[in-house]
LUMZARO-712655 format. One record per residue (C-alpha): residue in three letters; residue number from 1; chain; x, z negated, y negated. Coordinates in nm, 3 decimals, padded with zeros to 5 digits. Each point is the difference from the previous one (the first is absolute). Layout:
REM LUMZARO-712655
R,Ala,NUM,A,X,Z,Y
...
This chain:
REM LUMZARO-712655
R,Met,1,A,08.439,-13.976,-11.017
R,Ala,2,A,-00.147,-00.068,00.367
R,Ala,3,A,-00.064,00.395,00.162
R,Ser,4,A,-00.352,-00.124,00.027
R,Ala,5,A,-00.031,00.045,-00.385
R,Tyr,6,A,00.040,00.406,00.056
R,Glu,7,A,-00.265,00.055,00.258
R,Ser,8,A,-00.204,00.086,-00.229
R,Tyr,9,A,00.179,00.231,-00.226
R,Pro,10,A,-00.113,00.192,-00.171
R,Pro,11,A,-00.341,-00.126,-00.056
R,Glu,12,A,-00.316,00.126,-00.001
R,Leu,13,A,-00.164,00.155,-00.292
R,Ser,14,A,-00.362,-00.080,-00.164
R,Pro,15,A,-00.103,00.348,-00.075
R,Glu,16,A,00.048,-00.088,-00.388
R,Glu,17,A,00.324,-00.091,00.069
R,Glu,18,A,00.088,00.363,00.213
R,Lys,19,A,-00.133,00.169,-00.282
R,Tyr,20,A,00.180,-00.156,-00.278
R,Leu,21,A,00.350,00.017,00.175
R,Leu,22,A,-00.066,00.401,00.125
R,Ser,23,A,-00.047,00.056,-00.354
R,Thr,24,A,00.263,-00.142,-00.167
R,Val,25,A,00.244,00.153,00.301
R,Lys,26,A,-00.123,00.351,-00.044
R,Asp,27,A,00.024,-00.011,-00.388
R,Trp,28,A,00.317,-00.205,-00.004
R,Ser,29,A,00.142,00.268,00.223
R,Ile,30,A,-00.096,00.330,-00.173
R,Ala,31,A,00.126,-00.164,-00.306
R,His,32,A,00.351,-00.095,00.135
R,Gly,33,A,00.076,00.296,00.191
R,Leu,34,A,-00.108,-00.199,00.337
R,Ala,35,A,-00.085,00.347,00.120
R,Val,36,A,00.041,00.327,00.229
R,Arg,37,A,-00.151,00.364,-00.054
R,Pro,38,A,-00.290,-00.024,00.306
R,Ala,39,A,00.033,00.115,00.304
R,Pro,40,A,-00.191,00.347,00.086
R,Thr,41,A,-00.198,-00.198,00.235
R,Phe,42,A,-00.115,-00.230,-00.263
R,Val,43,A,-00.055,00.296,-00.280
R,Glu,44,A,-00.025,00.331,00.060
R,Pro,45,A,00.263,00.230,-00.160
R,Ser,46,A,-00.284,00.225,-00.154
R,Ser,47,A,-00.156,-00.317,-00.128
R,Asp,48,A,00.343,-00.059,-00.165
R,Pro,49,A,00.180,00.360,-00.055
R,Thr,50,A,00.241,-00.107,-00.295
R,Gly,51,A,00.100,-00.337,00.157
R,Val,52,A,-00.071,-00.271,-00.255
R,Leu,53,A,-00.183,-00.227,00.169
R,Ala,54,A,00.146,-00.337,00.144
R,Thr,55,A,-00.145,-00.262,00.208
R,Thr,56,A,00.136,-00.391,00.076
R,Ala,57,A,00.266,-00.017,00.245
R,Pro,58,A,-00.086,-00.160,00.309
R,Val,59,A,00.050,-00.367,-00.100
R,Thr,60,A,-00.090,-00.361,00.131
R,Leu,61,A,-00.198,-00.216,-00.195
R,Phe,62,A,00.183,-00.301,00.079
R,Pro,63,A,00.340,-00.066,00.020
R,Ser,64,A,00.113,-00.019,00.372
R,Leu,65,A,00.131,-00.356,00.089
R,Phe,66,A,00.395,00.082,00.124
R,Pro,67,A,00.242,-00.274,00.075
R,Arg,68,A,00.221,-00.099,-00.302
R,Lys,69,A,00.297,-00.052,00.230
R,Cys,70,A,-00.022,00.338,00.144
R,Phe,71,A,-00.066,00.168,-00.361
R,Glu,72,A,00.310,-00.174,-00.127
R,Glu,73,A,00.211,00.125,00.268
R,Gly,74,A,-00.102,00.336,-00.013
R,Leu,75,A,00.126,00.007,-00.392
R,Ala,76,A,00.298,-00.203,00.052
R,Ile,77,A,00.133,00.215,00.276
R,Gln,78,A,-00.067,00.368,-00.177
R,Lys,79,A,00.316,00.040,-00.168
R,Ala,80,A,00.211,-00.064,00.394
R,Tyr,81,A,-00.230,00.261,00.049
R,Asn,82,A,00.069,00.235,-00.281
R,Glu,83,A,00.341,-00.040,00.112
R,Leu,84,A,-00.017,00.071,00.335
R,Tyr,85,A,-00.185,00.361,-00.052
R,Ser,86,A,00.257,00.110,-00.250
R,Ala,87,A,00.237,-00.100,00.197
R,Ile,88,A,-00.134,00.233,00.333
R,Ala,89,A,-00.054,00.248,-00.278
R,Arg,90,A,00.376,00.020,-00.084
R,Asp,91,A,00.119,-00.014,00.353
R,Glu,92,A,-00.054,00.343,00.078
R,Gly,93,A,00.209,-00.014,00.332
R,Trp,94,A,-00.243,-00.237,00.156
R,Leu,95,A,-00.302,00.119,-00.109
R,Lys,96,A,00.120,00.363,00.140
R,Ser,97,A,00.006,-00.182,00.341
R,Ile,98,A,-00.365,-00.095,00.008
R,Val,99,A,-00.145,00.266,-00.156
R,Glu,100,A,00.167,00.258,00.213
R,Glu,101,A,-00.222,-00.139,00.286
R,Leu,102,A,-00.291,00.144,-00.217
R,Leu,103,A,00.116,00.325,-00.085
R,Asp,104,A,-00.139,00.218,00.276
R,Ile,105,A,-00.340,-00.213,00.055
R,Asp,106,A,-00.062,-00.061,-00.369
R,Asp,107,A,-00.020,00.315,-00.222
R,Phe,108,A,-00.047,-00.181,-00.335
R,Val,109,A,00.285,-00.231,00.088
R,Ala,110,A,00.199,00.303,00.109
R,Lys,111,A,-00.097,00.123,-00.378
R,Leu,112,A,00.118,-00.231,-00.165
R,Trp,113,A,00.357,-00.061,00.163
R,Glu,114,A,00.050,00.345,-00.034
R,Thr,115,A,-00.095,00.043,-00.364
R,His,116,A,00.258,-00.304,-00.026
R,Leu,117,A,00.257,00.196,00.125
R,Ala,118,A,-00.068,00.271,-00.206
R,Val,119,A,00.014,-00.173,-00.330
R,Lys,120,A,00.343,-00.173,00.199
R,Lys,121,A,00.154,00.335,00.049
R,Glu,122,A,-00.048,00.060,-00.379
R,Gly,123,A,00.081,-00.326,-00.122
R,Tyr,124,A,-00.185,-00.280,-00.109
R,Val,125,A,00.056,-00.025,-00.371
R,Gln,126,A,-00.172,-00.341,-00.038
R,Asp,127,A,00.132,-00.318,00.146
R,Leu,128,A,-00.309,-00.210,-00.130
R,Ser,129,A,-00.279,-00.081,00.216
R,Leu,130,A,-00.352,-00.214,-00.104
R,Gly,131,A,-00.196,-00.124,00.297
R,Leu,132,A,-00.354,-00.121,-00.111
R,Phe,133,A,-00.059,-00.185,00.306
R,Arg,134,A,-00.309,-00.189,00.162
R,Ser,135,A,00.035,-00.237,00.308
R,Asp,136,A,-00.298,-00.017,00.155
R,Tyr,137,A,-00.159,-00.325,00.205
R,Met,138,A,-00.242,-00.167,00.184
R,Val,139,A,-00.046,-00.391,00.092
R,His,140,A,00.088,-00.051,00.371
R,Thr,141,A,-00.146,-00.293,00.191
R,Asp,142,A,00.122,-00.038,00.345
R,Pro,143,A,-00.308,00.003,00.218
R,Ser,144,A,00.129,-00.208,00.276
R,Asn,145,A,00.111,-00.259,-00.208
R,Thr,146,A,-00.285,-00.143,-00.195
R,Ser,147,A,00.240,-00.253,-00.203
R,Ala,148,A,00.229,00.243,-00.111
R,Lys,149,A,00.051,00.074,-00.376
R,Pro,150,A,-00.116,00.316,-00.122
R,Gly,151,A,00.337,00.254,-00.082
R,Leu,152,A,00.016,00.316,-00.187
R,Lys,153,A,00.102,00.349,00.220
R,Gln,154,A,00.078,00.301,-00.122
R,Val,155,A,-00.254,00.338,00.079
R,Glu,156,A,00.239,00.222,-00.199
R,Phe,157,A,00.243,00.066,-00.254
R,Asn,158,A,-00.082,00.306,-00.272
R,Thr,159,A,00.296,00.159,-00.167
R,Ile,160,A,-00.245,00.299,-00.129
R,Ala,161,A,-00.318,00.008,-00.195
R,Ser,162,A,-00.040,-00.382,-00.004
R,Ser,163,A,-00.343,-00.003,-00.129
R,Phe,164,A,-00.275,-00.220,-00.169
R,Gly,165,A,00.227,-00.184,-00.235
R,Gly,166,A,-00.215,00.124,-00.260
R,Leu,167,A,-00.290,-00.137,00.139
R,Ser,168,A,00.111,-00.327,00.126
R,Ser,169,A,00.099,-00.107,-00.347
R,Gln,170,A,-00.381,00.044,-00.076
R,Ile,171,A,-00.158,-00.118,00.288
R,Ser,172,A,00.185,-00.346,-00.058
R,Ala,173,A,-00.115,-00.003,-00.344
R,Leu,174,A,-00.374,00.090,00.072
R,His,175,A,00.027,-00.301,00.284
R,Lys,176,A,00.130,-00.215,-00.316
R,His,177,A,-00.233,00.125,-00.214
R,Leu,178,A,-00.284,-00.043,00.235
R,Leu,179,A,00.116,-00.352,00.025
R,Ala,180,A,00.000,-00.080,-00.395
R,Ile,181,A,-00.351,00.102,-00.028
R,Asp,182,A,-00.149,-00.200,00.249
R,Ala,183,A,-00.070,00.285,00.205
R,Tyr,184,A,00.044,-00.170,00.341
R,Pro,185,A,-00.229,-00.280,00.120
R,Ser,186,A,00.099,-00.383,-00.069
R,Ser,187,A,00.052,-00.014,00.335
R,Thr,188,A,00.321,00.167,-00.006
R,Ala,189,A,00.153,-00.213,-00.276
R,Ser,190,A,00.218,-00.228,00.251
R,Ile,191,A,00.157,00.368,00.164
R,Ile,192,A,00.004,00.242,-00.321
R,Lys,193,A,00.197,-00.162,-00.240
R,Pro,194,A,00.205,00.183,-00.280
R,Asp,195,A,00.336,-00.118,00.175
R,Ala,196,A,-00.108,00.141,00.308
R,Leu,197,A,-00.038,00.350,-00.121
R,Arg,198,A,00.313,00.158,-00.052
R,Lys,199,A,00.031,00.284,-00.220
R,Ser,200,A,00.165,00.311,00.090
R,Gln,201,A,00.256,00.176,-00.254
R,Ser,202,A,00.050,00.289,00.223
R,Ala,203,A,-00.104,00.255,-00.259
R,Ser,204,A,00.251,-00.106,-00.231
R,Ser,205,A,00.261,-00.109,00.247
R,Leu,206,A,00.034,00.340,00.165
R,Ala,207,A,-00.056,00.150,-00.370
R,Lys,208,A,00.338,-00.182,-00.084
R,Gly,209,A,00.190,00.132,00.337
R,Leu,210,A,-00.086,00.359,-00.145
R,Ala,211,A,00.084,-00.103,-00.354
R,Leu,212,A,00.328,-00.153,00.137
R,Ala,213,A,00.110,00.327,00.207
R,His,214,A,-00.106,00.224,-00.302
R,Lys,215,A,00.257,-00.197,-00.210
R,Ala,216,A,00.252,-00.006,00.250
R,Tyr,217,A,-00.001,00.378,00.000
R,Gly,218,A,00.153,00.002,-00.326
R,Ser,219,A,-00.068,00.235,-00.263
R,Ser,220,A,-00.029,00.384,-00.024
R,Gln,221,A,00.325,00.152,-00.047
R,Ala,222,A,-00.209,00.287,-00.171
R,Gly,223,A,-00.176,-00.194,-00.224
R,Arg,224,A,-00.342,00.071,00.182
R,Pro,225,A,-00.307,-00.282,-00.006
R,Leu,226,A,00.001,-00.171,00.348
R,Cys,227,A,-00.270,-00.102,00.231
R,Val,228,A,-00.085,-00.103,00.329
R,Leu,229,A,-00.210,00.223,00.225
R,Phe,230,A,-00.313,-00.121,00.280
R,Ile,231,A,-00.009,00.256,00.252
R,Val,232,A,-00.355,-00.003,00.104
R,Gln,233,A,-00.267,00.111,00.248
R,Asp,234,A,-00.290,00.199,-00.114
R,Pro,235,A,-00.285,-00.109,-00.006
R,Glu,236,A,00.090,-00.330,-00.008
R,Arg,237,A,-00.299,-00.218,00.038
R,Asn,238,A,00.298,-00.336,-00.066
R,Val,239,A,00.067,00.117,-00.356
R,Phe,240,A,-00.086,-00.322,-00.192
R,Asp,241,A,00.240,-00.220,00.224
R,Gln,242,A,00.276,00.247,-00.115
R,Arg,243,A,-00.125,00.006,-00.355
R,His,244,A,00.043,-00.340,-00.064
R,Leu,245,A,00.392,00.042,00.093
R,Glu,246,A,00.015,00.298,-00.236
R,Tyr,247,A,-00.168,-00.212,-00.300
R,Ala,248,A,00.220,-00.312,00.089
R,Leu,249,A,00.331,00.262,-00.008
R,Leu,250,A,-00.097,00.120,-00.346
R,Glu,251,A,-00.144,-00.322,-00.156
R,Glu,252,A,00.207,-00.265,00.120
R,Asn,253,A,00.314,00.175,00.027
R,Gly,254,A,00.005,00.346,-00.204
R,Val,255,A,00.058,00.203,00.239
R,Arg,256,A,-00.206,00.361,00.023
R,Ser,257,A,-00.100,00.140,00.310
R,Phe,258,A,-00.224,00.274,00.138
R,Arg,259,A,-00.170,00.076,00.340
R,Val,260,A,00.046,00.331,00.211
R,Val,261,A,-00.172,00.107,00.242
R,Phe,262,A,00.233,00.072,00.309
R,Gln,263,A,-00.086,00.325,00.110
R,Glu,264,A,00.055,00.103,-00.365
R,Thr,265,A,00.366,-00.140,-00.038
R,Met,266,A,00.177,00.298,00.002
R,Ile,267,A,-00.240,00.145,-00.319
R,His,268,A,00.042,-00.247,-00.198
R,Thr,269,A,00.389,-00.133,00.053
R,Lys,270,A,00.312,00.136,00.003
R,Leu,271,A,00.352,-00.045,00.070
R,Asp,272,A,00.299,00.063,-00.259
R,Thr,273,A,00.360,00.084,00.089
R,Asp,274,A,00.091,-00.342,00.066
R,Arg,275,A,-00.291,-00.062,00.209
R,Thr,276,A,-00.146,-00.192,-00.271
R,Leu,277,A,-00.427,00.010,00.073
R,Leu,278,A,-00.191,00.120,-00.302
R,Tyr,279,A,-00.386,-00.013,-00.043
R,Thr,280,A,-00.215,00.197,-00.230
R,Pro,281,A,-00.357,-00.134,-00.066
R,Pro,282,A,-00.264,00.245,00.025
R,Asn,283,A,-00.161,-00.122,-00.291
R,Ser,284,A,00.307,-00.005,-00.221
R,Pro,285,A,00.250,00.318,00.119
R,Ser,286,A,00.271,-00.023,-00.314
R,Val,287,A,00.109,-00.327,00.139
R,Ser,288,A,00.196,-00.062,00.330
R,Tyr,289,A,00.067,-00.354,00.110
R,Glu,290,A,00.259,-00.122,00.213
R,Val,291,A,-00.119,-00.152,00.314
R,Thr,292,A,00.190,-00.365,00.044
R,Thr,293,A,-00.196,-00.112,00.287
R,Val,294,A,-00.213,00.175,00.294
R,Tyr,295,A,-00.269,-00.237,00.099
R,Tyr,296,A,-00.141,00.116,00.301
R,Arg,297,A,-00.395,-00.079,00.035
R,Ala,298,A,-00.039,00.312,00.251
R,Gly,299,A,00.245,00.159,00.273
R,Tyr,300,A,-00.023,-00.285,00.209
R,Ser,301,A,-00.200,00.139,00.285
R,Pro,302,A,-00.001,00.344,00.158
R,Asp,303,A,-00.326,00.085,-00.168
R,Asp,304,A,00.130,00.055,-00.294
R,Tyr,305,A,00.207,00.304,00.076
R,His,306,A,-00.179,00.277,00.069
R,Ser,307,A,00.218,00.221,-00.034
R,Pro,308,A,00.368,00.092,-00.010
R,Gln,309,A,00.020,00.022,-00.337
R,Asp,310,A,-00.099,-00.368,-00.023
R,Trp,311,A,00.336,-00.079,00.241
R,Asn,312,A,00.141,00.233,-00.275
R,Ala,313,A,-00.130,-00.228,-00.275
R,Arg,314,A,00.159,-00.340,00.172
R,Leu,315,A,00.315,00.144,00.039
R,His,316,A,00.010,00.130,-00.396
R,Leu,317,A,-00.110,-00.344,-00.038
R,Glu,318,A,00.279,-00.238,00.146
R,Lys,319,A,00.229,00.256,-00.095
R,Ser,320,A,-00.023,-00.099,-00.352
R,Arg,321,A,00.202,-00.235,-00.221
R,Ala,322,A,-00.308,-00.204,-00.035
R,Ile,323,A,-00.008,-00.325,00.173
R,Lys,324,A,-00.285,00.007,00.317
R,Cys,325,A,-00.258,-00.266,00.089
R,Pro,326,A,00.035,-00.006,00.294
R,Ser,327,A,00.350,00.255,00.099
R,Leu,328,A,-00.016,00.198,00.317
R,Leu,329,A,00.166,-00.296,00.171
R,Thr,330,A,-00.184,-00.264,-00.151
R,His,331,A,-00.296,00.159,00.145
R,Leu,332,A,00.138,00.032,00.321
R,Ala,333,A,00.075,-00.370,00.042
R,Gly,334,A,-00.378,-00.069,-00.016
R,Cys,335,A,-00.064,00.179,00.336
R,Lys,336,A,-00.151,-00.224,00.230
R,Lys,337,A,00.313,00.055,00.251
R,Val,338,A,00.206,-00.185,-00.245
R,Gln,339,A,-00.253,-00.308,-00.027
R,Gln,340,A,00.004,00.017,00.396
R,Val,341,A,00.397,00.047,00.028
R,Leu,342,A,00.028,-00.373,-00.248
R,Ala,343,A,-00.298,-00.138,00.175
R,Thr,344,A,00.029,00.057,00.363
R,Pro,345,A,00.105,-00.367,00.185
R,Asn,346,A,00.360,-00.064,00.007
R,Ser,347,A,00.084,00.278,-00.213
R,Pro,348,A,00.349,00.001,-00.174
R,His,349,A,-00.070,00.226,-00.297
R,Leu,350,A,-00.131,-00.221,-00.267
R,Lys,351,A,00.359,-00.216,-00.055
R,Arg,352,A,00.102,00.373,-00.052
R,Phe,353,A,-00.150,-00.002,-00.293
R,Leu,354,A,-00.088,-00.400,-00.094
R,Pro,355,A,00.342,-00.117,00.075
R,Asp,356,A,-00.144,-00.382,-00.155
R,Asp,357,A,-00.136,-00.178,00.286
R,Glu,358,A,-00.218,-00.206,-00.186
R,Val,359,A,-00.130,00.331,-00.172
R,Ala,360,A,-00.042,00.188,00.360
R,Ser,361,A,-00.178,-00.277,00.170
R,Arg,362,A,-00.279,-00.019,-00.288
R,Val,363,A,-00.046,00.397,00.070
R,Leu,364,A,00.025,-00.052,00.371
R,Ala,365,A,-00.291,-00.267,00.016
R,Thr,366,A,-00.222,00.250,-00.153
R,Phe,367,A,00.017,00.265,00.230
R,Ala,368,A,-00.278,00.063,00.271
R,Pro,369,A,00.181,00.119,00.344
R,Ile,370,A,00.032,00.379,-00.028
R,Tyr,371,A,00.109,00.230,00.317
R,Pro,372,A,00.101,00.337,00.022
R,Leu,373,A,-00.169,00.281,00.251
R,Asp,374,A,00.304,00.117,00.085
R,Gln,375,A,00.217,-00.001,00.330
R,Ser,376,A,00.184,-00.313,-00.082
R,Glu,377,A,-00.090,-00.352,00.195
R,Ala,378,A,-00.201,-00.104,-00.291
R,Gly,379,A,-00.184,00.360,-00.034
R,Lys,380,A,-00.062,-00.024,00.350
R,Glu,381,A,-00.162,-00.338,00.027
R,Ala,382,A,-00.244,00.125,-00.357
R,Gln,383,A,-00.081,00.339,00.233
R,Arg,384,A,-00.154,-00.269,00.267
R,Leu,385,A,-00.133,-00.182,-00.265
R,Ala,386,A,-00.148,00.277,-00.188
R,Gln,387,A,-00.152,00.146,00.321
R,Asn,388,A,-00.183,-00.294,00.123
R,Pro,389,A,-00.293,-00.060,-00.168
R,Asp,390,A,-00.016,-00.370,-00.001
R,Ser,391,A,00.345,-00.042,-00.130
R,Ala,392,A,-00.047,00.291,-00.224
R,Ser,393,A,-00.283,-00.216,-00.184
R,Arg,394,A,00.257,-00.230,-00.156
R,Tyr,395,A,00.183,00.334,-00.187
R,Val,396,A,00.000,00.260,-00.262
R,Leu,397,A,00.120,00.365,00.075
R,Lys,398,A,00.175,00.105,-00.360
R,Pro,399,A,00.158,00.382,-00.048
R,Gln,400,A,00.253,00.045,-00.291
R,Arg,401,A,-00.292,00.009,-00.306
R,Glu,402,A,-00.094,-00.138,-00.291
R,Gly,403,A,-00.329,-00.058,-00.090
R,Gly,404,A,-00.296,-00.112,00.176
R,Gly,405,A,-00.197,00.151,00.271
R,Asn,406,A,00.317,00.048,00.254
R,Asn,407,A,00.004,-00.271,00.206
R,Ile,408,A,-00.127,-00.033,00.364
R,Tyr,409,A,-00.122,-00.342,00.102
R,Arg,410,A,-00.041,-00.226,00.298
R,Thr,411,A,-00.201,00.167,00.319
R,Ser,412,A,00.004,00.351,-00.218
R,Ile,413,A,00.368,00.003,00.110
R,Pro,414,A,00.023,00.080,00.349
R,Pro,415,A,-00.249,00.307,-00.006
R,Phe,416,A,00.180,00.123,-00.313
R,Leu,417,A,00.323,00.031,00.181
R,Glu,418,A,-00.119,00.148,00.308
R,Lys,419,A,-00.064,00.298,-00.230
R,Leu,420,A,00.312,-00.003,-00.192
R,Pro,421,A,00.307,00.156,00.184
R,Glu,422,A,00.220,-00.286,00.094
R,Thr,423,A,00.326,00.212,-00.176
R,His,424,A,-00.221,-00.111,-00.293
R,Trp,425,A,-00.053,-00.414,00.023
R,Pro,426,A,00.311,-00.035,-00.147
R,Ala,427,A,-00.143,00.105,-00.331
R,Tyr,428,A,-00.211,-00.340,00.013
R,Ile,429,A,00.093,-00.378,-00.017
R,Leu,430,A,-00.222,-00.284,00.187
R,Met,431,A,-00.042,-00.263,-00.213
R,Glu,432,A,-00.161,-00.320,00.109
R,Met,433,A,-00.356,-00.078,-00.164
R,Ile,434,A,00.047,-00.272,-00.266
R,Glu,435,A,-00.295,-00.241,00.045
R,Pro,436,A,-00.146,-00.124,-00.377
R,Pro,437,A,-00.226,-00.298,-00.002
R,Pro,438,A,-00.358,00.071,-00.019
R,Leu,439,A,-00.112,00.033,-00.399
R,Lys,440,A,-00.329,00.119,-00.156
R,Asn,441,A,-00.058,00.194,-00.335
R,Ala,442,A,-00.262,00.244,-00.162
R,Ile,443,A,00.147,00.327,-00.066
R,Leu,444,A,-00.174,00.285,-00.255
R,Arg,445,A,00.082,00.349,00.069
R,Asn,446,A,-00.170,00.287,-00.162
R,Gly,447,A,-00.300,-00.244,-00.112
R,Glu,448,A,-00.050,-00.158,00.327
R,Leu,449,A,00.048,-00.357,00.103
R,Gln,450,A,00.167,-00.048,00.319
R,Arg,451,A,00.029,-00.375,00.140
R,Gly,452,A,00.178,-00.168,00.277
R,Gly,453,A,00.289,-00.048,00.172
R,Val,454,A,00.323,00.147,-00.161
R,Ile,455,A,00.343,00.035,00.049
R,Gly,456,A,00.309,-00.007,-00.260
R,Glu,457,A,00.295,00.152,-00.038
R,Leu,458,A,00.261,-00.093,-00.305
R,Gly,459,A,00.255,00.276,-00.177
R,Val,460,A,00.276,-00.155,-00.188
R,Tyr,461,A,00.167,00.261,-00.266
R,Gly,462,A,00.369,00.030,-00.020
R,Val,463,A,00.208,00.197,-00.245
R,Cys,464,A,00.367,00.065,00.088
R,Leu,465,A,00.240,00.221,-00.187
R,Trp,466,A,00.337,00.066,00.140
R,Arg,467,A,00.281,00.229,00.019
R,Glu,468,A,00.146,00.200,00.312
R,Ser,469,A,00.296,-00.216,-00.013
R,Gly,470,A,-00.170,-00.307,00.053
R,Glu,471,A,-00.072,-00.140,-00.277
R,Ile,472,A,-00.339,-00.140,-00.097
R,Leu,473,A,-00.082,00.012,-00.361
R,Glu,474,A,-00.368,-00.150,00.054
R,Asn,475,A,-00.185,-00.218,00.226
R,Leu,476,A,-00.328,-00.117,-00.064
R,Glu,477,A,-00.312,-00.127,00.138
R,Ala,478,A,-00.286,00.227,-00.158
R,Gly,479,A,-00.315,-00.170,00.078
R,Tyr,480,A,-00.268,-00.019,00.295
R,Leu,481,A,-00.307,00.203,00.130
R,Leu,482,A,-00.258,-00.148,00.236
R,Arg,483,A,-00.199,00.294,00.227
R,Thr,484,A,-00.295,-00.163,00.160
R,Lys,485,A,-00.181,00.175,00.305
R,Gly,486,A,-00.292,-00.073,00.191
R,Asp,487,A,00.123,-00.158,00.315
R,Gln,488,A,-00.175,00.282,00.218
R,Ser,489,A,00.226,00.227,-00.216
R,Glu,490,A,00.362,00.043,00.160
R,Glu,491,A,00.144,00.213,-00.300
R,Gly,492,A,00.044,-00.149,-00.339
R,Gly,493,A,00.044,00.281,-00.261
R,Val,494,A,-00.215,-00.010,-00.251
R,Ala,495,A,00.050,00.369,-00.149
R,Ala,496,A,-00.055,00.111,00.414
R,Gly,497,A,-00.339,-00.177,-00.052
R,Phe,498,A,00.100,-00.331,00.236
R,Gly,499,A,00.081,-00.269,-00.207
R,Ala,500,A,-00.082,-00.152,-00.378
R,Val,501,A,00.226,-00.134,-00.243
R,Asp,502,A,-00.021,-00.385,-00.026
R,Ser,503,A,00.212,-00.311,-00.153
R,Cys,504,A,00.137,-00.317,00.152
R,Cys,505,A,-00.182,-00.321,-00.048
R,Leu,506,A,00.297,-00.235,00.108
R,Ile,507,A,-00.066,-00.267,00.280
R,Asp,508,A,00.219,-00.310,00.147
R,Thr,509,A,-00.039,00.025,00.344
């Protein structure tokens, strides 16, 4: 299909078409849990003191156009990425050499490493690790070469609390539903076709990953009932996303799970003499469950650690026999510094973990140029680029953090660095901006419709279960997420208030 056929996508809607589409989206979303708790800026806490309200998650009305070859490559390469990051997490010596550069300038990374060393001193008692990963990409078009084909470039790799697996399954189902009931104008029939809409199975696949770890843990030596423990934030606006995984874990795999607020970990759990982690539900204090797997949906940010007691809770969980998702070393493997070391042009490190030349070259092709801000030759060049407003306009500055709202973009970089002590510059990486093709869509957020140019970010989920010895027991691609934001916004986090959940309408370019 000629590119010109996509220029009028999505189409203009008549008032009747828009009304039908919006009412269907809002009702279907609430009926199917494509929802979030409302932000306090949208609903005053005093109006919802018991926290019973929910609202449609930020969603796109139409599935966004996405090159089929780029989409398929993202899914196909995920198992290689799983292998790469599981290998990094197992290579403590190599990871130490990277983390040590951050210990004096990044307190959070230092505390994670300190916690790892404390567990190591007592001795790790679980050699299994689980990763529920998400590799995020954008389509890149070379602005200097108009005839170049679009390619996939990695934004970041998430090793902890890789969110929206639950909602991504629902949004792809919503767009299929809208197509099935003719909610889209007939003018889109040549573009939005059943075979162009790819259903994401991320909720089921991620739940399967937790179930595989649960099974690999084995039976309780004391004959206790077993469970998976979700460690969560409070309050949690994105609770329905997590609930979809909980429901799939029970309904599709027969595995019981419980939610524990991170700050209440020490109240509701304890370690047995052999460091078995036991959980006693507050609503049923006569029963103690043996925890097979700890799944962190909290603890990924310094904001989750309000006091030394919270670090004690992390240590408490890490010392246990439960399988961690992720382990401390896997959490640290997700540092942006690791991504930079792998992706710096001419870096020799990738081959260390992916010895197969063909696999390594496919992964390498997804890297955007990333540089350190240290005193190496590459770092000095990056400092020059970052301090010049003209050259800085092509880059993004990233700290060692998960979640949205942490990055510094383009011309904001030089004044940010001016205020930051140079000794702290190495805590950041400088990444060349990815240049996506122009797209349009309509985003429904808090009941308001926003139309205009958008940018999409593809996240591909992965499941990996491995032993410390290097044996990989499970390695799966686990569905996808498309997050879309207005093209005036640099950040893409949905929960952070920047993006919307979306699905792919695959096109041949």
